[in-house]
N, C-alpha and C positions, 0 to 999 in steps of 0.2 A: 645480285641481287642488291641491294640497299640494305644496310645494318641500319637497326633501328637499336637506340640503347633505351632500358626500360625493363618492364614486366613481362611485358607482352608483343605479340610481331604489331609493324604499322600496319599500313593498310592495302598498299602494294602485298605484302608476303601475306597478307588476309585471302587476299584475291584470290593468290596464286594456290593457297592452299585449296580454297575453296572448290578448285578445278580437279583436285584428284579426289581419289575413288573414299567415299568413307570410312573411318576410319578413328578408332579413339588415337591410334600412330600420330595422327594430326597434333593433339594435342601435345605432344614429346617435339615432333617437329616444328611446332609455334612456340617451345624455350620452357614445356614441363618436362623436371626431372622423370616426371612417370605418372600417370593417367590414374593407376591404385597404388597400392600395396596387399602382399602378400604376407601374414607370418606361415613357412613355412617349414614344417615340423621334422627331422629325418630321425624313424624313432627305427634306426637298424634297418631300415631295406634295402639297399643302397641303389635307391632310385632316387634320391633326393636332390643330388646335384644336378643332374642329366636336368631337370627339372625346373629347376633354380636357372642354368643356362638358357633355356630355352622361355622360360614366361619371359626373361630378364631380356629378349630376342621381342617380347608382343608389348614391351614398353612396360612394365611393371615390376617399381620395386620390390626384390624379394628378402626379407629378413630368414638367414638360414639358421635356423637352431637343430643341432644336432641331438638327440636325446637317448642317453643311457641308462637313466634312473627316474623312475616314476616321479621322484622331486624334481625333475628337472620340466617335464610337464606341465606338472602344478604350477613350476616355477613361471612359465610360457603359459597358459593358459587361466592362470587361478585369477585371482579379484584382484591381484595387487600391480599389474599390467596393462596397460591399454592394449589391446588386442586389434587386429588389421581386419578389413574390412571383408577379406579373404583369408582363410586359413586351412591349409592342406595338411592332412597327417598320412606322410608316405609310410606305408606299415603292413603290417604283415596279418588275419583277422584271421577268426574263425567261430563261427557261430555266433555271431552275433555282440564279439568281442576284439577289441584289440589285444595282439599278441603281446609284450614286452619277455622279456629275457625275466626267469625267475630270478632274484638274488639268493644269495646264500643268506644264513639266517642271521650274521654277523650285521649284515649290511641292511637287509628287509625293517630288522626291528629302527631303524630310521625314516624310513620312506611312508607314506601318506598307503599306499595298496602294494601289492606285491604279485608281479606276471602277470595279470589281466587288466584291463581298462574296458569293465563293464559298464551298464546303463547304471547300478550303484552309484562309483567310484565317479562317474563324470558329474553326476547331481550332487554326489556330497564338496568335490573338489574344484570343477572344471567352471569358471566362467566369460561368455565369449557374448557379448550384447550386442548385438543387431550384426554380426558374421556368420556370411557364409562359408559352410564347413563343411571342405571337400576331403573323401578320402576315399582310398585305391586298395585298403584292404582287403582279401577273400570273405567273402558272407559279413560285411557289416552294413551295408545296405538291410538291417533289421529295424522292423519297426519300434520295438526299444527304444535298442541304443540311439533310433532318431527322434523317438519323444525324449531319451534322456539331454542330447543335446538344444534340442528345443527350449526343453525345462531350462538350460541352464544359460540360455539367451539369443542362442542361434535363433536369425532369421530363418533360414533355409540350409538341410543336410542333403547332401550328394552321396550314395556311395554302391556298388554292387550289393545285389542279394546273392550271388551266386559266388566261383571262384573260377574269375574271368585266367587269360593262361597270362603270366609276368609284361609282358611287355604291351599289352593290351592295359592292365594298370597305370602304365607310364604315359601310355597317350593317352586316355581319357583325361587327364587333367590338361594336358597340352590342346587338344582341340577345344574342351570349354573358355580356353580361355583364347584362342583362335577366334572361337565364334564372337564372344562376349568384348575385343579389341574387333570385330567389325558391326561392335553396337547392336547386336543381339539381346536380349532379354535372358534373365536366365532361365524361369523359362523354354522358350523355345532356344537354347543356346542347348539344353539337357534333351530336351527331342530333337534333332537334329544330330546330335550323340547319339542318342540311341536306336534310332534310324541306319546307322551306317554298316553295322553287320550285328551277327548275333551275341557275339562276345561284346560290345559296346550295349546290347538291350538291356544290358544286368541294371546299368545305372539306374540309381532310383532318384526321387528328387522329391524331398518331404519336407513340407508347411505348413501352417498354420493358419 
């Protein structure tokens, strides 16, 4: 193959890429470092690193952000930092809230909140302009929590309304990004996820 210097592929390479199966991976093959970017917040779930590895295979630049305290979450998704187009919260959840370890009183007094991230905490502390937020914690596909993320600026919010088994929670974001990499729109990607089986049918898409 002819080697072409510059910002993009030459005509010969463009012609060859056009013969390949349509995919956003073609942008990476043509020289881009990634076709999109994800902020992956690992909130003590144990799933964050496998997700990072999988998303990088899909040509996604991943900002892996381990979260151990509420103020780490606010630092990552608050108003002081540019947030990626996609945000994944790899976490545990319950009754429409994202669970975090409750801190001892001497540490909690320095935090913006303690124990859980619910609608009130999202509205008070997070700013996610134009981002698509994907959450894999149980029972986080809740209308009140979704509305709070949308009020904080998110374009879309995707999460399970029920309690899927653990590896379904790992697979769901991978499945979504596979579909997005295949050039499907967000609504179509979510619908294809939902019809895969009963566990994945729990994931809901919320938009305004």
